[in-house]
N, C-alpha and C positions, 0 to 999 in steps of 0.2 A: 546459215546465220547471216543476218544483215550487218555489214561493217559500217556503222554510222560514222565512226571517227574518220574514215577515209572517203566518205561519200560526199557528193556535191551538196547534199542537204546540210551537212555539218558546216561546210564553207559558207553557205547562205546564212546559216544561223550566226556564225562568227561575224560575217559582214554586217548583218542586221544589228547585232549587238554593238559592233564598233561604231556604226553610224549613229545608233541611239546614244552612245557615250559621247560622241563628238557633238551631237545636237545638244546634249546637256552641258557640255563644256562651252559651246557657243552661247547658250542662254546665260550661263554664269558670267561669261565675259561681258555680255550686254548689260547685265545687272550691275556689275562692278562699274562699268562705264557710266551708267545712269546715276549711281550713287556719287561717283567722283564729280560728275558734271553738276549735280545738284549742289554739292559742297562748293564747287567753283563759283556757281552763281551766287551763293550766299556770301562768299568771301570776296567776290569780284575778280577772281583769277580766271585766266583764259586756259582752256584745255584743248585748243585746236592745234592741229599740225600746222607748221609754218608753210605757207604757200610760196612756191617758187615763182618769182616774176621773171619769166624767160626774156623779157625785153631788156632787163638790166644786166643780162649776162654778156660777156664778150662774144664776138661772132663765132669763134671756133673753140671747141673743146679739145682736150687732149686725152685720148684713151689710155688709162692706166692698166687695163687688163683685169684679170680675175684676182680679187684680193679677199683676205679675211677681214671682216669689219665687226666691231663690237656693236651688237644690236641696239644698245642704248645710245649710240652716237648718231643714230638715224632720227632726225628731228623734223623733217619736212616732207612735202609731197609736191609733185609736179601738177597733179590733177585730181586728187581725191580727198580734199580736206573735210568734206562733209560726211564721209563714210567711216572714218576712223578718228579717234582722238589722239592726243599727243603721246599716249602710251600704246598706240595701235590697237586699242580696244575697239571692237566694232560698235558703231552707233546706229546703224540702219538695218532693219529686218530684211531688206531685199538682197543683202549679201550673204544670207545664211547658207544657202545651198552650196555656193562656191566655197565658202569658208569650211563647211563640213567636208566637201570633196577633197580639199587640200589637206585638212587635218587627217582624214581617213587614209589618204595616200601616204602621208608622213609616218603615221603609226604602223602602217604595213611595211615600211622600209623602202618605199619607192623613192628613188633619187630624183629630186626636182631640180630644174635649172637654177643657176644663180639668179638672185634678184638684180635688177638694173638700177644703179644709183648714179646720181649727179653729185659731185662735190663742188660746192661754191662757197667762198668766204668761210671755209672751215666747217660747213654744215652739210651733212648728207641729206639729199632729197631723193625720194623714191620716184622712179620713172615707171617701173614695172615690178610688182611683187608685193603689193600691200597685204594681200591675203596670206602669203607665205610668211611675211614678217609677223603679222598678227598671230598666226598659229604658232610660230616658233616661240614667240614671247609667252604665249599661253602654256606651251609645253616646257618652258624653262630654259630654252636655248640662250646662250650668252653671245655666241659668235655665229656668223653666217658667211657664206661665199657670195660675193657680189662682183658684178661687172661694173667697173667704176670709170666714169668720164669726169675729168676735172675741168672746170672753167676758172681760169685765173687771169689776172691782168698781165 
């Protein structure tokens, strides 16, 4: 008798279903972003991530190590202000596959590296980890591990 439960076919089916669900979640996030951005245009409010101006930072940063950071305290980006809005909702279709890969890994329980953040003037900016932050927010995470470098006077 064929043991479907323990066969590679079952794992393929689970992986396909997981990717399909993550694709649906991505599309939902893009739709939410579109609605929020439409409302922002109507009301005149901005929904962009704050862009970090590296030229205004002091010359040397101080590494604070791995820290637990409230995901809602991350308000800016070093380099991806057009791909995510200020809630880290995806805005562009070309990031879909990367977003789905990150989401699929997270729901499978794969441990991903901490995001890389810059802390300047009390604001956290993302250096690396935009997709992870976006997925974590979509999945309801409130806290995350981050490698933090602070730039202060």
